[in-house]
C-alpha positions as a Python dict, from the first residue, in 0.01 Angstrom:
ca = {
    (1, 'X'): (0, 0, 0),
    (2, 'X'): (-3, 294, 234),
    (3, 'X'): (-17, 242, 609),
    (4, 'X'): (-183, 521, 804),
    (5, 'X'): (-68, 638, 1144),
    (6, 'X'): (-379, 501, 1317),
    (7, 'X'): (-291, 151, 1197),
    (8, 'X'): (65, 193, 1323),
    (9, 'X'): (-64, 310, 1662),
    (10, 'X'): (-292, 6, 1684),
    (11, 'X'): (-9, -231, 1585),
    (12, 'X'): (221, -70, 1842),
    (13, 'X'): (-44, -118, 2108),
    (14, 'X'): (-97, -484, 2016),
    (15, 'X'): (279, -547, 2006),
    (16, 'X'): (324, -355, 2331),
    (17, 'X'): (594, -129, 2189),
    (18, 'X'): (624, 244, 2233),
    (19, 'X'): (641, 459, 1923),
    (20, 'X'): (675, 832, 1981),
    (21, 'X'): (452, 1077, 1798),
    (22, 'X'): (761, 1219, 1624),
    (23, 'X'): (856, 887, 1463),
    (24, 'X'): (501, 770, 1392),
    (25, 'X'): (500, 907, 1038),
    (26, 'X'): (841, 757, 958),
    (27, 'X'): (737, 415, 1086),
    (28, 'X'): (418, 438, 882),
    (29, 'X'): (618, 515, 565),
    (30, 'X'): (863, 232, 627),
    (31, 'X'): (586, -22, 687),
    (32, 'X'): (425, 91, 362),
    (33, 'X'): (754, 33, 177),
    (34, 'X'): (787, -315, 328),
    (35, 'X'): (433, -404, 220),
    (36, 'X'): (508, -278, -133),
    (37, 'X'): (811, -508, -144),
    (38, 'X'): (596, -801, -32),
    (39, 'X'): (347, -719, -309),
    (40, 'X'): (630, -721, -565),
    (41, 'X'): (752, -1059, -440),
    (42, 'X'): (402, -1205, -457),
    (43, 'X'): (359, -1081, -815),
    (44, 'X'): (649, -1294, -942),
    (45, 'X'): (543, -1603, -1137),
    (46, 'X'): (692, -1908, -962),
    (47, 'X'): (515, -2182, -1160),
    (48, 'X'): (750, -2470, -1236),
    (49, 'X'): (1018, -2356, -994),
    (50, 'X'): (1126, -2609, -734),
    (51, 'X'): (1138, -2470, -380),
    (52, 'X'): (1481, -2472, -219),
    (53, 'X'): (1573, -2535, 142),
    (54, 'X'): (1900, -2352, 89),
    (55, 'X'): (2030, -2140, -201),
    (56, 'X'): (2354, -2338, -234),
    (57, 'X'): (2365, -2695, -362),
    (58, 'X'): (2664, -2793, -154),
    (59, 'X'): (2693, -3095, 67),
    (60, 'X'): (2872, -3097, 397),
    (61, 'X'): (3184, -3308, 388),
    (62, 'X'): (3212, -3530, 690),
    (63, 'X'): (3530, -3663, 844),
    (64, 'X'): (3573, -4034, 892),
    (65, 'X'): (3462, -4170, 1227),
    (66, 'X'): (3795, -4288, 1360),
    (67, 'X'): (3940, -4311, 1710),
    (68, 'X'): (4210, -4046, 1751),
    (69, 'X'): (4293, -4084, 2121),
    (70, 'X'): (4386, -4377, 2337),
    (71, 'X'): (4172, -4500, 2628),
    (72, 'X'): (4285, -4301, 2933),
    (73, 'X'): (4011, -4411, 3171),
    (74, 'X'): (4251, -4571, 3418),
    (75, 'X'): (4471, -4260, 3420),
    (76, 'X'): (4175, -4036, 3504),
    (77, 'X'): (4041, -4273, 3769),
    (78, 'X'): (4385, -4273, 3933),
    (79, 'X'): (4354, -3895, 3978),
    (80, 'X'): (4023, -3922, 4166),
    (81, 'X'): (4029, -3904, 4547),
    (82, 'X'): (3810, -4215, 4564),
    (83, 'X'): (3725, -4464, 4291),
    (84, 'X'): (3590, -4817, 4299),
    (85, 'X'): (3519, -5063, 4016),
    (86, 'X'): (3567, -4793, 3752),
    (87, 'X'): (3333, -4544, 3922),
    (88, 'X'): (3405, -4215, 4097),
    (89, 'X'): (3296, -4215, 4459),
    (90, 'X'): (3151, -3888, 4585),
    (91, 'X'): (2998, -3783, 4916),
    (92, 'X'): (2626, -3836, 4956),
    (93, 'X'): (2447, -3502, 4907),
    (94, 'X'): (2081, -3607, 4945),
    (95, 'X'): (1954, -3769, 5261),
}
């Protein structure tokens, strides 16, 4: 399918992109090639073919959900300038 330069100019206007007059013909040719490729893809018979979400049938291996670090809450609270009942105390910022 051929795309004329008037169609490209209209598409450029709708998409709000600038295409110079020098490259207008090249863009027109490339869009025509893309539409030919789409036509070829649509011509393929896909009856009986199951759609795929991904081309590879691999499953993601997951690690076991295990605790790898000890509880260091008390250590971190000891570093805070002010802490009370397991909470960090900060200055009031909203009045």
